[in-house]
N, C-alpha and C positions, 0 to 999 in steps of 0.2 A: 483271718485267711482261715480257712477251714482246714480240719485234720488231716483230710486226702491232700489238699494241695500243699500244706507244709510237708507232708512225707514224700510227694514228688520232688519239691524243691530241695529237701535234704538229699534224697538219692541222687539227683541231678548234681548237687554240690559235692558229695562223696565221690561220685566218678569224676569230675573234673579234678578235683584235688589231687586223687591217687593219681589220674592218669598225668598231671602235670608233674608230680613227683617223680614218678617213672620214666617220662620222657624227658625230662630235664638231667636224669642220673644216668640213663641208657640210651637215650634216643627214639624219635618217633618211629622210626621204621623196627628198631630192635624190640621193642614193646610191643606184644599181641593184644588184641581184644579180650582173650581167654585169661591172660594174667592180669590185665585191668578189673575183668569182672571178678575174679579169685580175690584180688587185694583189696577191691573196694565193698567186698561182701553184697553183691547186688546179683539178681536173676540176669540173664543173657538177655531176656526180653526188656527188664528194666532198662539196659543199657541202650538198646535198638529202639525202645520208646522216646528218649531223650534224644538220641543221636543216630540218626539211619544209617550212617556209614563211619568208618573210623576217621575218613578226612573231616567230615562235619564235627566229630569230637577233637582233633588236634586244631581245628579252627576254635574251637570253643576253650581251649587250655591256653592256646596262645592269646586270644582276647582276656581270659581269666589272668594270665600270666602279666601282661600289659598293667592291667589295673593293680596287680599286687606289688609289680615291680616300681611302678611309677609312685606309689604311696610310699613304699619303703625308702626309694632313692630321695625323694622329697624330704622324709623325716631325718634321712641322715644329714643331708643339707641344712636342713634347720637346726640340729644339733650342733653343728660346725659354727654356723653363723652365730648362734646364741653363745659359743665361746669366743666370739669376736673376729671370726674371719669374714671376709667379704666373699659374696656368694661365687665368684669364680673360683677362688681358692676352697672354699666349701663343696663345690661340685669336684673337684679331683680328690678332695678327702674322702667324700662320698665314694667315688670311684674305687678308692683304695679299700674302704671299709667293705665294698662289696667283694673286691678280689680277694681279701683276709675271712669272707664268710664262710662257715662249714659248708662242705660240698659243692664250692665254686666249680664250676664247669663251663665258664664262659658263658656267650649270651645265646639264650634259647632261640632267640629270633635268627641269630647267624647260622646255628645250628641247624633248626627246621629247615631253613632256606636251603641249605646245602644237601641236607638228606632228602628233601622233597625233588630237588633237582628240575622241576618244571616250573618256570615263572608264572605261568598262568593259573597253578593251583591257587586255589583261595587263601591257602594258610599261607604260601609265597608272598601274594599280594600283600597280605596282612602284614607279614615280616617287613618288607619293603615299606610299608604306610607307617609302621612302628618306628623304623629309624627315622623316617623324615620328622615325625613328631618329637622325637627325643633330640634330634639336631636343631629342631626349632626350640626346643626348650634350651638346649645351650646357647643358641643365638640369642636369644631373651635374656638369660643369665650374662652374658659379654655385654650385651646392649644397656643394661642396667649400670654398668660401672664403667663403660668406654664408650657409650653413645652408638647409635644406629649405624653411622657411616663404618666407624670400625668394626663392629660386629658383622656386618655384611661383607666386610671384605676378608676378615679371618675365620668367621666359621667354619666355611668349607675346610680350609686346611686343620683346624683346631679338631673339627668331626674325623678326620682322617686320623688325626694322632689319638683320639680316643678310641676307634676302631682299633687301630693297630695295638693300642695298650690292653685292651680286652684280650684280643687273640694271644698276644704275646704273655701276658698274666696267666693266661690257660696253658699255654705251652712251656713256659718254664716255672710255673707254679711258684709263681711269686707276685707280689703287689707292687714290687719296684714299678713296673710300667707306669704307673697311675703318678707317680712321682716324675719321671722323665717327662711325661706326656705334659704334666703341668708345668714344668720348668719351659720347654719348646713352646708352648701356648703363651705363657706369659711374655717371652720375649717377642712372640708375634704381634702380641697387642701392644706392647711397648714400642714396636717399631711401626706399627700402623698409627699410634697416636702421633706419632713425630711427623708425620706425611701432612 
């Protein structure tokens, strides 16, 4: 990679990482471009060379966040599995880890979708697709331990429990909603297995 290309890549990465930190902490609408430029220590032209508009930056940040979050969440699940938990229990333990992480401010995808208020905005569409992918991952985890039929039956309800736990954890500033969602999810799985 040429030095110029590496510098462009480093600049883009610095902009995205700075914007992700600020957007998550304060919201996509509350943080202005000038603040991102100042904290990323880049020229305004550098930002606009990489992102023609703030909307383009918001979308790039959500794409980056998804990769970062998915990797982090899978690492947490794997850590709990290595301690003897099955994957569904490990999923909820990872959810609790997330709720207890420093600076937890709920789900960036839910937050962005609410702030943008336009379902057709590219970042809103991406956020909706992220949730579909997240719920599919949950379904796969349930399927591994309870079978496809049970997973297809219970995943929609368990997904609602998880989303409710995320919002409640933020509102209550507590990780306990992960335990409540886990207990309810296990009851749903057990009941579905008996049918």
